[in-house]
PyMOL Python script that loads the backbone (N, CA, C, O; Angstrom):
from pymol import cmd

cmd.read_pdbstr("""\
ATOM      1  N   ARG A   1      66.172  32.836 -47.961  1.00  0.00           N
ATOM      2  CA  ARG A   1      65.148  33.423 -48.739  1.00  0.00           C
ATOM      3  C   ARG A   1      64.428  32.266 -49.114  1.00  0.00           C
ATOM      4  O   ARG A   1      64.407  31.035 -49.142  1.00  0.00           O
ATOM      5  N   LYS A   2      63.689  33.617 -49.461  1.00  0.00           N
ATOM      6  CA  LYS A   2      62.441  32.838 -49.653  1.00  0.00           C
ATOM      7  C   LYS A   2      61.722  32.234 -50.630  1.00  0.00           C
ATOM      8  O   LYS A   2      60.838  32.869 -51.206  1.00  0.00           O
ATOM      9  N   ILE A   3      61.961  31.110 -50.906  1.00  0.00           N
ATOM     10  CA  ILE A   3      60.874  30.334 -51.755  1.00  0.00           C
ATOM     11  C   ILE A   3      59.477  30.105 -51.820  1.00  0.00           C
ATOM     12  O   ILE A   3      58.947  29.427 -50.940  1.00  0.00           O
ATOM     13  N   SER A   4      58.906  30.517 -52.622  1.00  0.00           N
ATOM     14  CA  SER A   4      57.673  30.630 -53.149  1.00  0.00           C
ATOM     15  C   SER A   4      56.787  29.738 -53.207  1.00  0.00           C
ATOM     16  O   SER A   4      56.972  29.235 -54.315  1.00  0.00           O
ATOM     17  N   GLY A   5      55.721  29.080 -52.603  1.00  0.00           N
ATOM     18  CA  GLY A   5      54.695  27.956 -52.415  1.00  0.00           C
ATOM     19  C   GLY A   5      55.775  26.564 -51.312  1.00  0.00           C
ATOM     20  O   GLY A   5      55.653  25.427 -50.857  1.00  0.00           O
ATOM     21  N   GLY A   6      56.490  27.381 -51.361  1.00  0.00           N
ATOM     22  CA  GLY A   6      57.568  26.420 -49.382  1.00  0.00           C
ATOM     23  C   GLY A   6      57.194  26.423 -48.844  1.00  0.00           C
ATOM     24  O   GLY A   6      56.160  27.087 -48.767  1.00  0.00           O
ATOM     25  N   THR A   7      57.595  25.766 -48.017  1.00  0.00           N
ATOM     26  CA  THR A   7      56.797  25.186 -46.387  1.00  0.00           C
ATOM     27  C   THR A   7      58.116  25.640 -45.671  1.00  0.00           C
ATOM     28  O   THR A   7      59.219  25.524 -46.204  1.00  0.00           O
ATOM     29  N   VAL A   8      57.881  26.255 -44.212  1.00  0.00           N
ATOM     30  CA  VAL A   8      58.573  26.701 -43.831  1.00  0.00           C
ATOM     31  C   VAL A   8      59.148  25.455 -42.652  1.00  0.00           C
ATOM     32  O   VAL A   8      60.354  25.217 -42.598  1.00  0.00           O
ATOM     33  N   SER A   9      58.245  24.779 -41.821  1.00  0.00           N
ATOM     34  CA  SER A   9      58.657  23.709 -41.015  1.00  0.00           C
ATOM     35  C   SER A   9      58.550  22.310 -41.724  1.00  0.00           C
ATOM     36  O   SER A   9      57.858  22.187 -42.735  1.00  0.00           O
ATOM     37  N   GLU A  10      59.352  21.094 -41.095  1.00  0.00           N
ATOM     38  CA  GLU A  10      59.115  19.956 -41.611  1.00  0.00           C
ATOM     39  C   GLU A  10      56.908  19.667 -40.969  1.00  0.00           C
ATOM     40  O   GLU A  10      56.056  19.223 -41.740  1.00  0.00           O
ATOM     41  N   ALA A  11      56.777  19.859 -40.290  1.00  0.00           N
ATOM     42  CA  ALA A  11      55.127  19.836 -39.981  1.00  0.00           C
ATOM     43  C   ALA A  11      54.809  20.406 -40.956  1.00  0.00           C
ATOM     44  O   ALA A  11      55.093  19.360 -41.541  1.00  0.00           O
ATOM     45  N   GLY A  12      54.359  21.313 -42.057  1.00  0.00           N
ATOM     46  CA  GLY A  12      54.100  22.003 -42.875  1.00  0.00           C
ATOM     47  C   GLY A  12      54.422  20.748 -43.602  1.00  0.00           C
ATOM     48  O   GLY A  12      53.563  19.868 -43.540  1.00  0.00           O
ATOM     49  N   LYS A  13      55.736  20.451 -44.426  1.00  0.00           N
ATOM     50  CA  LYS A  13      55.476  20.354 -45.640  1.00  0.00           C
ATOM     51  C   LYS A  13      55.266  17.768 -45.148  1.00  0.00           C
ATOM     52  O   LYS A  13      55.892  17.031 -45.910  1.00  0.00           O
ATOM     53  N   ALA A  14      54.729  17.345 -44.407  1.00  0.00           N
ATOM     54  CA  ALA A  14      54.146  16.340 -43.947  1.00  0.00           C
ATOM     55  C   ALA A  14      52.688  17.316 -44.737  1.00  0.00           C
ATOM     56  O   ALA A  14      52.257  17.427 -45.885  1.00  0.00           O
ATOM     57  N   ALA A  15      52.449  17.667 -43.886  1.00  0.00           N
ATOM     58  CA  ALA A  15      50.398  18.069 -43.677  1.00  0.00           C
ATOM     59  C   ALA A  15      50.865  18.407 -45.783  1.00  0.00           C
ATOM     60  O   ALA A  15      50.376  17.811 -46.742  1.00  0.00           O
ATOM     61  N   ARG A  16      51.464  19.045 -45.791  1.00  0.00           N
ATOM     62  CA  ARG A  16      50.836  19.710 -47.930  1.00  0.00           C
ATOM     63  C   ARG A  16      51.155  18.142 -48.116  1.00  0.00           C
ATOM     64  O   ARG A  16      50.014  17.684 -48.192  1.00  0.00           O
ATOM     65  N   ASP A  17      52.191  16.862 -48.255  1.00  0.00           N
ATOM     66  CA  ASP A  17      52.589  16.159 -48.540  1.00  0.00           C
ATOM     67  C   ASP A  17      51.055  14.689 -48.116  1.00  0.00           C
ATOM     68  O   ASP A  17      50.729  13.803 -48.906  1.00  0.00           O
ATOM     69  N   THR A  18      50.588  14.858 -47.042  1.00  0.00           N
ATOM     70  CA  THR A  18      49.724  14.223 -47.043  1.00  0.00           C
ATOM     71  C   THR A  18      48.290  14.592 -47.889  1.00  0.00           C
ATOM     72  O   THR A  18      47.670  13.689 -48.451  1.00  0.00           O
ATOM     73  N   MET A  19      47.738  16.269 -47.930  1.00  0.00           N
ATOM     74  CA  MET A  19      47.074  16.569 -48.540  1.00  0.00           C
ATOM     75  C   MET A  19      47.390  15.991 -50.348  1.00  0.00           C
ATOM     76  O   MET A  19      46.392  15.841 -51.052  1.00  0.00           O
ATOM     77  N   LEU A  20      48.124  15.844 -50.668  1.00  0.00           N
ATOM     78  CA  LEU A  20      48.331  16.290 -52.259  1.00  0.00           C
ATOM     79  C   LEU A  20      48.313  14.976 -52.065  1.00  0.00           C
ATOM     80  O   LEU A  20      49.429  14.835 -52.564  1.00  0.00           O
ATOM     81  N   GLY A  21      47.908  13.488 -51.666  1.00  0.00           N
ATOM     82  CA  GLY A  21      48.587  12.059 -51.803  1.00  0.00           C
ATOM     83  C   GLY A  21      47.471  12.075 -51.656  1.00  0.00           C
ATOM     84  O   GLY A  21      47.090  11.531 -52.692  1.00  0.00           O
ATOM     85  N   LEU A  22      45.843  12.519 -50.608  1.00  0.00           N
ATOM     86  CA  LEU A  22      45.101  12.790 -50.937  1.00  0.00           C
ATOM     87  C   LEU A  22      44.019  13.417 -51.656  1.00  0.00           C
ATOM     88  O   LEU A  22      42.808  13.487 -51.447  1.00  0.00           O
ATOM     89  N   LEU A  23      44.586  13.743 -52.329  1.00  0.00           N
ATOM     90  CA  LEU A  23      43.665  14.595 -53.211  1.00  0.00           C
ATOM     91  C   LEU A  23      43.963  13.998 -54.348  1.00  0.00           C
ATOM     92  O   LEU A  23      43.260  14.296 -55.314  1.00  0.00           O
ATOM     93  N   LYS A  24      45.116  12.965 -54.548  1.00  0.00           N
ATOM     94  CA  LYS A  24      45.278  12.218 -55.865  1.00  0.00           C
ATOM     95  C   LYS A  24      44.941  10.952 -55.983  1.00  0.00           C
ATOM     96  O   LYS A  24      45.136  10.228 -56.960  1.00  0.00           O
ATOM     97  N   THR A  25      44.384  10.660 -54.888  1.00  0.00           N
ATOM     98  CA  THR A  25      43.863   9.262 -54.315  1.00  0.00           C
ATOM     99  C   THR A  25      42.162   9.553 -54.116  1.00  0.00           C
ATOM    100  O   THR A  25      41.353   8.674 -53.819  1.00  0.00           O
ATOM    101  N   CYS A  26      41.941  10.516 -54.274  1.00  0.00           N
ATOM    102  CA  CYS A  26      40.765  10.163 -54.463  1.00  0.00           C
ATOM    103  C   CYS A  26      40.193  10.708 -55.612  1.00  0.00           C
ATOM    104  O   CYS A  26      39.111  10.347 -56.076  1.00  0.00           O
ATOM    105  N   SER A  27      41.301  12.044 -56.322  1.00  0.00           N
ATOM    106  CA  SER A  27      41.010  11.461 -58.153  1.00  0.00           C
ATOM    107  C   SER A  27      41.007   9.966 -58.637  1.00  0.00           C
ATOM    108  O   SER A  27      40.137   9.518 -59.383  1.00  0.00           O
ATOM    109  N   LYS A  28      42.112   9.203 -58.119  1.00  0.00           N
ATOM    110  CA  LYS A  28      42.400   7.781 -58.764  1.00  0.00           C
ATOM    111  C   LYS A  28      40.126   7.482 -58.492  1.00  0.00           C
ATOM    112  O   LYS A  28      39.373   7.315 -59.451  1.00  0.00           O
ATOM    113  N   LEU A  29      39.816   7.502 -57.508  1.00  0.00           N
ATOM    114  CA  LEU A  29      38.737   6.663 -56.707  1.00  0.00           C
ATOM    115  C   LEU A  29      37.586   7.235 -57.446  1.00  0.00           C
ATOM    116  O   LEU A  29      36.631   6.597 -57.890  1.00  0.00           O
ATOM    117  N   GLY A  30      37.790   8.526 -57.525  1.00  0.00           N
ATOM    118  CA  GLY A  30      36.568   9.629 -58.775  1.00  0.00           C
ATOM    119  C   GLY A  30      36.341   9.646 -57.894  1.00  0.00           C
ATOM    120  O   GLY A  30      35.714   8.617 -57.642  1.00  0.00           O
ATOM    121  N   ILE A  31      36.443  10.229 -57.091  1.00  0.00           N
ATOM    122  CA  ILE A  31      35.035  11.013 -55.362  1.00  0.00           C
ATOM    123  C   ILE A  31      36.259  13.080 -55.594  1.00  0.00           C
ATOM    124  O   ILE A  31      37.408  13.412 -55.885  1.00  0.00           O
ATOM    125  N   SER A  32      34.966  13.746 -55.220  1.00  0.00           N
ATOM    126  CA  SER A  32      35.372  14.617 -54.997  1.00  0.00           C
ATOM    127  C   SER A  32      35.828  15.106 -53.752  1.00  0.00           C
ATOM    128  O   SER A  32      35.262  15.167 -52.660  1.00  0.00           O
ATOM    129  N   TYR A  33      37.321  15.551 -54.237  1.00  0.00           N
ATOM    130  CA  TYR A  33      38.374  16.042 -53.062  1.00  0.00           C
ATOM    131  C   TYR A  33      37.196  16.512 -51.519  1.00  0.00           C
ATOM    132  O   TYR A  33      36.530  15.923 -50.667  1.00  0.00           O
ATOM    133  N   TYR A  34      37.513  17.828 -51.897  1.00  0.00           N
ATOM    134  CA  TYR A  34      36.530  19.118 -51.452  1.00  0.00           C
ATOM    135  C   TYR A  34      35.121  17.760 -50.388  1.00  0.00           C
ATOM    136  O   TYR A  34      34.829  17.638 -49.199  1.00  0.00           O
ATOM    137  N   GLN A  35      34.655  17.037 -51.702  1.00  0.00           N
ATOM    138  CA  GLN A  35      33.488  16.857 -50.519  1.00  0.00           C
ATOM    139  C   GLN A  35      33.917  15.294 -49.298  1.00  0.00           C
ATOM    140  O   GLN A  35      33.119  14.776 -48.516  1.00  0.00           O
ATOM    141  N   PHE A  36      35.559  14.835 -49.548  1.00  0.00           N
ATOM    142  CA  PHE A  36      35.435  14.030 -48.938  1.00  0.00           C
ATOM    143  C   PHE A  36      36.110  14.627 -47.412  1.00  0.00           C
ATOM    144  O   PHE A  36      36.386  14.265 -46.269  1.00  0.00           O
ATOM    145  N   LEU A  37      36.123  15.109 -47.787  1.00  0.00           N
ATOM    146  CA  LEU A  37      37.159  16.730 -46.343  1.00  0.00           C
ATOM    147  C   LEU A  37      35.893  17.037 -45.971  1.00  0.00           C
ATOM    148  O   LEU A  37      35.692  16.952 -44.759  1.00  0.00           O
ATOM    149  N   GLY A  38      34.990  17.364 -46.639  1.00  0.00           N
ATOM    150  CA  GLY A  38      33.720  18.520 -45.525  1.00  0.00           C
ATOM    151  C   GLY A  38      32.746  16.995 -45.331  1.00  0.00           C
ATOM    152  O   GLY A  38      32.104  17.176 -44.297  1.00  0.00           O
ATOM    153  N   ASP A  39      32.490  15.975 -45.753  1.00  0.00           N
ATOM    154  CA  ASP A  39      32.766  14.986 -44.655  1.00  0.00           C
ATOM    155  C   ASP A  39      33.206  14.359 -43.589  1.00  0.00           C
ATOM    156  O   ASP A  39      32.500  13.787 -42.760  1.00  0.00           O
ATOM    157  N   ARG A  40      34.617  14.470 -43.581  1.00  0.00           N
ATOM    158  CA  ARG A  40      34.841  14.407 -42.294  1.00  0.00           C
ATOM    159  C   ARG A  40      35.244  15.463 -41.778  1.00  0.00           C
ATOM    160  O   ARG A  40      36.214  15.127 -41.100  1.00  0.00           O
ATOM    161  N   PHE A  41      35.081  16.619 -41.677  1.00  0.00           N
ATOM    162  CA  PHE A  41      34.858  17.525 -40.906  1.00  0.00           C
ATOM    163  C   PHE A  41      33.420  17.781 -40.820  1.00  0.00           C
ATOM    164  O   PHE A  41      33.153  18.859 -40.289  1.00  0.00           O
ATOM    165  N   ALA A  42      32.573  17.182 -41.145  1.00  0.00           N
ATOM    166  CA  ALA A  42      31.571  16.913 -40.425  1.00  0.00           C
ATOM    167  C   ALA A  42      30.715  18.659 -41.484  1.00  0.00           C
ATOM    168  O   ALA A  42      29.663  18.227 -41.955  1.00  0.00           O
ATOM    169  N   VAL A  43      30.803  19.549 -41.720  1.00  0.00           N
ATOM    170  CA  VAL A  43      30.878  19.932 -42.816  1.00  0.00           C
ATOM    171  C   VAL A  43      28.935  20.245 -42.629  1.00  0.00           C
ATOM    172  O   VAL A  43      28.793  19.032 -42.476  1.00  0.00           O
ATOM    173  N   PRO A  44      27.760  20.680 -42.543  1.00  0.00           N
ATOM    174  CA  PRO A  44      26.716  20.372 -42.366  1.00  0.00           C
ATOM    175  C   PRO A  44      25.655  20.264 -44.884  1.00  0.00           C
ATOM    176  O   PRO A  44      26.420  20.823 -45.671  1.00  0.00           O
ATOM    177  N   GLY A  45      24.878  19.922 -45.304  1.00  0.00           N
ATOM    178  CA  GLY A  45      24.958  19.380 -45.951  1.00  0.00           C
ATOM    179  C   GLY A  45      25.609  18.439 -47.232  1.00  0.00           C
ATOM    180  O   GLY A  45      25.122  17.899 -48.226  1.00  0.00           O
ATOM    181  N   ILE A  46      26.380  18.501 -46.905  1.00  0.00           N
ATOM    182  CA  ILE A  46      28.024  17.571 -47.450  1.00  0.00           C
ATOM    183  C   ILE A  46      27.208  16.013 -47.300  1.00  0.00           C
ATOM    184  O   ILE A  46      26.889  15.354 -46.311  1.00  0.00           O
ATOM    185  N   THR A  47      27.065  15.809 -48.619  1.00  0.00           N
ATOM    186  CA  THR A  47      26.766  14.252 -48.825  1.00  0.00           C
ATOM    187  C   THR A  47      27.670  12.842 -48.172  1.00  0.00           C
ATOM    188  O   THR A  47      28.889  13.014 -48.165  1.00  0.00           O
ATOM    189  N   ALA A  48      27.288  11.805 -47.759  1.00  0.00           N
ATOM    190  CA  ALA A  48      28.065  11.261 -46.648  1.00  0.00           C
ATOM    191  C   ALA A  48      29.669  10.403 -47.811  1.00  0.00           C
ATOM    192  O   ALA A  48      29.765  10.758 -48.986  1.00  0.00           O
ATOM    193  N   VAL A  49      30.360   9.702 -47.410  1.00  0.00           N
ATOM    194  CA  VAL A  49      30.789   9.912 -48.454  1.00  0.00           C
ATOM    195  C   VAL A  49      32.491   8.289 -47.553  1.00  0.00           C
ATOM    196  O   VAL A  49      33.467   8.427 -46.816  1.00  0.00           O
ATOM    197  N   ALA A  50      32.001   7.376 -48.095  1.00  0.00           N
ATOM    198  CA  ALA A  50      32.452   5.968 -47.374  1.00  0.00           C
ATOM    199  C   ALA A  50      33.735   6.184 -46.589  1.00  0.00           C
ATOM    200  O   ALA A  50      33.880   7.387 -46.370  1.00  0.00           O
ATOM    201  N   PRO A  51      34.983   5.242 -45.953  1.00  0.00           N
ATOM    202  CA  PRO A  51      36.477   5.499 -45.363  1.00  0.00           C
ATOM    203  C   PRO A  51      36.146   5.441 -46.852  1.00  0.00           C
ATOM    204  O   PRO A  51      35.280   5.267 -47.709  1.00  0.00           O
ATOM    205  N   LEU A  52      37.834   5.788 -46.490  1.00  0.00           N
ATOM    206  CA  LEU A  52      38.402   6.014 -48.302  1.00  0.00           C
ATOM    207  C   LEU A  52      39.314   4.166 -47.604  1.00  0.00           C
ATOM    208  O   LEU A  52      39.656   4.007 -48.776  1.00  0.00           O
ATOM    209  N   PRO A  53      39.732   3.238 -47.072  1.00  0.00           N
ATOM    210  CA  PRO A  53      40.141   1.950 -47.329  1.00  0.00           C
ATOM    211  C   PRO A  53      38.609   0.973 -47.877  1.00  0.00           C
ATOM    212  O   PRO A  53      38.833  -0.027 -48.558  1.00  0.00           O
ATOM    213  N   THR A  54      37.743   1.180 -47.682  1.00  0.00           N
ATOM    214  CA  THR A  54      36.170   0.662 -48.484  1.00  0.00           C
ATOM    215  C   THR A  54      36.246   1.600 -49.935  1.00  0.00           C
ATOM    216  O   THR A  54      35.644   0.841 -50.694  1.00  0.00           O
ATOM    217  N   LEU A  55      36.510   2.429 -50.512  1.00  0.00           N
ATOM    218  CA  LEU A  55      36.087   2.311 -51.928  1.00  0.00           C
ATOM    219  C   LEU A  55      37.406   2.371 -52.551  1.00  0.00           C
ATOM    220  O   LEU A  55      37.612   2.687 -53.723  1.00  0.00           O
ATOM    221  N   VAL A  56      38.469   1.977 -51.502  1.00  0.00           N
ATOM    222  CA  VAL A  56      40.031   1.050 -52.550  1.00  0.00           C
ATOM    223  C   VAL A  56      39.660  -0.633 -52.355  1.00  0.00           C
ATOM    224  O   VAL A  56      40.243  -1.553 -52.928  1.00  0.00           O
ATOM    225  N   SER A  57      38.838  -0.721 -51.651  1.00  0.00           N
ATOM    226  CA  SER A  57      38.071  -2.382 -52.489  1.00  0.00           C
ATOM    227  C   SER A  57      37.448  -2.760 -53.031  1.00  0.00           C
ATOM    228  O   SER A  57      37.230  -3.902 -53.436  1.00  0.00           O
ATOM    229  N   LEU A  58      36.852  -1.480 -53.201  1.00  0.00           N
ATOM    230  CA  LEU A  58      35.140  -1.483 -54.018  1.00  0.00           C
ATOM    231  C   LEU A  58      35.925  -1.281 -55.813  1.00  0.00           C
ATOM    232  O   LEU A  58      35.540  -1.873 -56.822  1.00  0.00           O
ATOM    233  N   ALA A  59      37.208  -0.159 -55.709  1.00  0.00           N
ATOM    234  CA  ALA A  59      37.657  -0.056 -56.753  1.00  0.00           C
ATOM    235  C   ALA A  59      38.500  -1.049 -57.716  1.00  0.00           C
ATOM    236  O   ALA A  59      38.893  -0.920 -58.875  1.00  0.00           O
ATOM    237  N   LYS A  60      38.629  -2.188 -56.680  1.00  0.00           N
ATOM    238  CA  LYS A  60      39.847  -3.012 -56.622  1.00  0.00           C
ATOM    239  C   LYS A  60      38.966  -4.485 -57.383  1.00  0.00           C
ATOM    240  O   LYS A  60      39.342  -5.262 -58.262  1.00  0.00           O
ATOM    241  N   ALA A  61      37.661  -4.412 -56.581  1.00  0.00           N
ATOM    242  CA  ALA A  61      36.648  -5.634 -57.000  1.00  0.00           C
ATOM    243  C   ALA A  61      36.882  -5.252 -58.380  1.00  0.00           C
ATOM    244  O   ALA A  61      36.333  -5.869 -59.293  1.00  0.00           O
TER     245      ALA A  61
END
""", "prot")
cmd.dss("prot")
cmd.show_as("cartoon", "prot")
cmd.util.cbc("prot")
cmd.orient("prot")
């Protein structure tokens, strides 16, 4: 039976969980998820975003 929104494989589940975790982290840090991904994938015209460990350290300070 097909369940809407589900994944087909364990790799798909892991990818979805990673993506949602990153989305939540970006939200907590107040940065754009799409800008973060754009920077990591070297999309032209995207403003640079610091590495996540740096952003987390700055948020704790």
